[in-house]
C-alpha positions as CSV (number, residue, x, y, z in Angstrom):
1,M,77.9,89.4,110.1
2,G,77.9,85.9,108.9
3,M,77.8,86.9,105.2
4,T,80.5,89.5,105.7
5,I,82.9,87.3,107.6
6,A,82.3,84.3,105.4
7,L,84.8,85.8,102.9
8,L,87.7,84.8,105.3
9,R,86.8,81.1,105.2
10,R,89.1,79.2,102.8
11,G,86.9,76.3,101.9
12,P,85.2,73.5,103.9
13,G,87.3,72.5,106.9
14,D,89.4,75.7,107.0
15,P,91.4,75.1,110.2
16,C,91.4,78.8,111.0
17,H,87.6,79.2,110.7
18,Q,84.7,77.4,112.2
19,R,80.9,78.1,112.5
20,T,79.2,76.4,115.4
21,H,75.6,75.3,115.7
22,D,74.6,78.4,117.6
23,G,75.6,80.6,114.6
24,A,78.8,81.9,116.1
25,V,81.9,82.3,113.9
26,W,85.2,81.3,115.5
27,R,88.5,82.3,114.0
28,G,92.2,81.9,114.8
29,S,94.4,84.8,113.8
30,R,97.8,86.4,114.5
31,M,97.9,90.1,115.6
32,N,101.0,92.2,116.0
33,T,100.7,91.6,119.8
34,G,100.3,87.9,119.5
35,I,97.9,85.1,118.6
36,V,94.1,85.4,119.2
37,T,91.0,83.3,119.1
38,Y,87.9,85.3,118.5
39,R,84.2,84.5,118.5
40,L,81.6,86.6,116.7
41,T,77.9,86.5,116.9
42,Q,75.0,88.5,115.5
43,A,73.6,90.0,118.7
44,A,71.0,92.1,116.9
45,R,70.3,93.3,113.4
46,N,73.0,96.0,113.6
47,E,75.1,94.6,116.4
48,V,77.9,92.1,116.6
49,Q,79.1,90.7,119.8
50,A,82.8,89.7,120.0
51,V,84.8,87.8,122.6
52,A,88.5,87.1,122.2
53,W,91.3,85.1,124.0
54,G,95.0,85.2,123.8
55,P,97.8,87.8,123.9
56,G,96.4,89.5,120.7
57,S,92.8,89.8,122.0
58,A,92.9,93.5,123.1
59,E,94.4,94.5,119.8
60,F,91.8,92.6,117.9
61,L,88.8,94.0,119.9
62,D,90.2,97.5,119.6
63,G,90.4,97.1,115.8
64,L,86.9,95.5,115.3
65,P,85.2,98.7,114.0
66,S,87.9,99.0,111.4
67,M,87.7,95.4,110.5
68,F,84.1,95.7,109.7
69,C,84.7,99.0,107.8
70,L,82.3,101.0,110.0
71,D,83.9,104.1,108.6
72,E,83.1,103.4,105.0
73,D,81.1,106.0,103.0
74,L,78.3,104.7,100.8
75,E,77.0,108.1,99.7
76,N,78.5,107.7,96.3
77,F,77.3,104.1,95.8
78,A,74.4,104.6,93.3
79,P,73.9,101.4,91.3
80,T,71.5,101.6,88.4
81,H,71.1,97.9,87.5
82,P,67.9,96.4,89.0
83,K,69.7,93.3,90.4
84,I,72.3,95.4,92.3
85,I,69.7,97.8,93.5
86,D,67.6,94.9,94.8
87,A,70.6,93.2,96.5
88,H,71.7,96.4,98.2
89,R,68.1,97.0,99.4
90,R,67.9,93.4,100.8
91,F,71.4,93.4,102.4
92,P,72.2,96.9,103.6
93,G,74.3,95.5,106.4
94,L,76.8,93.8,104.2
95,R,80.3,95.2,105.0
96,M,83.7,95.1,103.4
97,L,86.5,93.6,105.4
98,R,89.7,95.2,106.7
99,T,91.4,92.6,108.8
100,G,94.8,94.3,108.5
101,R,96.4,90.8,108.2
102,V,98.0,91.0,104.8
103,L,100.2,87.8,104.8
104,E,97.3,85.9,106.3
105,A,95.2,86.8,103.3
106,L,98.0,86.5,100.8
107,V,99.2,83.0,101.4
108,P,95.8,81.3,100.7
109,A,95.3,83.6,97.7
110,I,98.6,82.4,96.2
111,L,97.6,78.8,96.9
112,E,94.3,79.4,95.0
113,Q,96.1,80.7,91.8
114,K,95.1,78.8,88.7
115,V,94.2,75.6,90.5
116,H,90.9,74.0,91.4
117,G,89.5,75.4,94.7
118,V,89.2,71.9,96.1
119,A,93.0,71.4,95.7
120,A,93.9,74.9,97.1
121,F,91.7,74.4,100.1
122,A,93.3,71.0,100.8
123,S,96.8,72.5,100.5
124,W,95.8,75.3,103.0
125,R,94.5,72.7,105.5
126,K,97.6,70.5,105.3
127,L,100.1,73.4,105.7
128,V,98.3,75.2,108.5
129,K,97.8,72.0,110.5
130,R,101.5,71.1,109.9
131,Y,103.0,74.5,110.6
132,G,100.4,76.5,112.5
133,E,99.6,76.3,116.2
134,R,96.5,75.5,118.2
135,A,94.2,78.4,118.9
136,P,94.2,79.7,122.5
137,G,91.2,79.9,124.9
138,P,88.0,77.7,124.7
139,A,88.3,77.3,121.0
140,P,86.5,74.5,119.2
141,A,88.5,71.4,118.6
142,G,90.7,71.7,115.5
143,L,90.9,75.5,115.4
144,Y,94.4,76.7,114.4
145,I,96.4,79.9,114.1
146,P,98.2,80.4,110.7
147,P,102.0,80.1,110.7
148,T,104.2,83.2,111.2
149,A,106.0,84.8,108.3
150,E,109.3,83.3,109.5
151,V,107.7,79.8,109.6
152,W,106.3,80.2,106.1
153,R,109.7,81.3,104.9
154,R,111.3,78.2,106.2
155,V,108.8,75.6,104.9
156,P,110.9,73.1,102.9
157,S,110.2,72.8,99.2
158,W,109.3,69.1,99.6
159,E,106.7,69.9,102.2
160,F,105.0,72.2,99.7
161,H,105.2,69.5,97.2
162,K,103.6,67.0,99.5
163,A,100.8,69.5,100.1
164,N,100.2,69.6,96.3
165,V,101.7,73.1,95.8
166,D,103.8,73.6,92.7
167,P,107.2,75.4,92.7
168,K,105.9,78.6,91.3
169,R,103.3,79.1,94.1
170,S,105.6,77.9,96.8
171,R,108.3,80.3,95.7
172,A,105.8,83.2,95.8
173,I,104.8,82.3,99.4
174,V,108.4,82.0,100.6
175,T,109.3,85.3,98.9
176,A,106.3,87.1,100.3
177,A,107.1,85.8,103.8
178,A,110.6,87.1,103.5
179,I,109.3,90.7,103.0
180,A,106.2,90.3,105.1
181,D,106.9,93.5,107.1
182,R,106.9,95.6,103.9
183,L,103.7,93.9,102.7
184,E,101.9,94.6,106.0
185,E,102.6,98.3,105.4
186,T,100.0,98.2,102.6
187,V,97.3,98.5,105.3
188,G,98.0,102.3,105.5
189,M,98.4,102.9,101.8
190,S,96.1,104.0,99.1
191,P,94.5,101.2,97.1
192,A,96.8,101.9,94.1
193,D,99.9,102.0,96.1
194,A,98.9,98.9,98.0
195,E,98.4,97.0,94.8
196,R,101.8,98.1,93.5
197,R,103.5,97.0,96.7
198,L,101.8,93.6,96.7
199,R,102.7,93.1,93.0
200,T,106.4,93.5,93.7
201,V,106.3,89.9,94.9
202,P,107.1,87.7,91.8
203,G,104.1,85.5,91.2
204,V,101.6,88.0,92.6
205,G,99.5,89.7,89.9
206,V,96.3,91.7,89.7
207,W,94.0,88.9,90.7
208,T,96.0,87.9,93.8
209,A,96.4,91.5,94.9
210,A,92.7,92.1,94.6
211,E,91.9,89.0,96.7
212,V,94.1,90.4,99.4
213,A,92.7,93.9,99.2
214,Q,89.1,92.5,99.5
215,R,89.9,90.8,102.9
216,A,92.8,92.6,104.5
217,L,92.5,96.2,103.2
218,G,88.8,96.9,103.0
219,D,89.0,97.9,99.3
220,A,85.4,98.1,98.0
221,D,86.7,98.4,94.4
222,A,89.2,95.5,94.3
223,L,88.0,93.6,91.2
224,S,89.4,90.1,90.7
225,V,90.4,90.5,87.1
226,G,91.7,87.2,85.7
227,D,89.4,85.0,87.8
228,F,88.4,81.8,86.0
229,H,84.6,82.4,86.5
230,L,84.0,86.0,87.5
231,A,83.7,87.7,84.2
232,A,81.3,85.1,82.8
233,I,79.2,85.3,86.0
234,V,79.0,89.1,85.8
235,G,78.1,89.0,82.2
236,W,75.4,86.4,82.6
237,T,74.0,88.0,85.7
238,L,73.9,91.6,84.5
239,A,73.7,91.3,80.7
240,G,72.4,87.8,79.9
241,R,75.6,86.8,78.1
242,P,79.2,85.9,79.1
243,F,81.8,88.6,79.4
244,D,85.6,88.4,79.1
245,D,87.7,90.4,81.5
246,D,87.9,93.5,79.3
247,E,84.1,93.6,78.9
248,M,83.6,93.1,82.6
249,V,85.9,95.9,83.5
250,S,84.2,98.2,81.0
251,Y,80.7,97.3,82.1
252,L,81.5,97.9,85.8
253,E,83.4,101.1,85.3
254,P,80.4,103.4,86.4
255,L,80.4,101.6,89.8
256,R,83.9,102.8,90.8
257,P,84.9,102.9,93.6
258,H,82.4,100.1,94.6
259,R,82.9,97.5,91.9
260,Y,83.8,94.7,94.3
261,R,80.9,95.7,96.6
262,A,78.5,95.2,93.7
263,I,80.0,91.7,93.1
264,R,79.6,90.7,96.8
265,L,76.0,92.0,96.8
266,L,75.2,89.9,93.8
267,E,76.8,86.8,95.4
268,V,75.0,87.1,98.8
269,S,71.7,87.9,97.2
270,G,71.7,84.9,95.0
271,H,71.5,86.9,91.9
272,A,74.9,85.8,90.6
273,F,74.3,83.3,87.8
274,K,76.3,81.3,85.3
275,P,74.9,78.4,83.2
276,K,76.6,75.0,83.6
277,F,78.3,73.6,80.5
278,G,79.8,70.1,80.7
279,P,81.8,68.5,83.6
280,R,83.9,70.3,86.1
281,T,87.6,70.7,85.5
282,A,89.9,67.9,86.8
283,V,91.9,68.5,90.0
284,T,95.6,68.4,89.4
285,D,97.7,66.6,92.0
286,H,101.2,68.1,91.9
287,S,102.4,65.9,94.8
288,K,102.4,62.9,92.5
289,H,104.8,64.4,89.9
């Protein structure tokens, strides 16, 4: 459960996600019926215990099997690479995620476009704490609910600037928030149709759409093409040399419709590997320009 749900955490100190000392994961979210705080624990090897508070709690609990993709079919997942085979053998309980909360996944994905993760996570923290609301129930201190679409749409440009978000990303967030109802409809679409709908938002490309599909839509094939590190990691891990995006897509083609599942298995198993070359890239602070 912990490895599956960890994908929703947007960096250290994510105000919507906390893991407590007892191993429980606490999250604040916004359902169609209202806000919700939920607590998830691994009760047994194949059992997750969930408790929820707030007006959206019944909707959340009813949707929990769908969130953990308990309906997914792995019959046609037949990897041939030894590292993927080993990872699948060791982590058979790893699930995809289908939260159904599209804007909730889209906003932080936009924030993470073409910037250092440290900067994106800091922007997310600042904006959620400024415009979100406290999580209901006995939530841990500092747990928040993300802002509504209407609130995101009305965030002033200077507040985005103070949160180190450049105009291109802030415009994408505001535009997405303005058509949030249409974007939430992607939950019931085919993966291809969902990607097309998401990419109607100016500033949302294949990478961002894939990041949303991985979290909100349960898409086991959503490959984050255009990621700064992913192609090289896949290449080094599976072929002993770096790949570019085209090589990665070609190499993983036999794994359709489970390309993203294979990536996640490599990540959680510890097989994912990329040599370190030189210092890390600098963090750009747009708020000072």
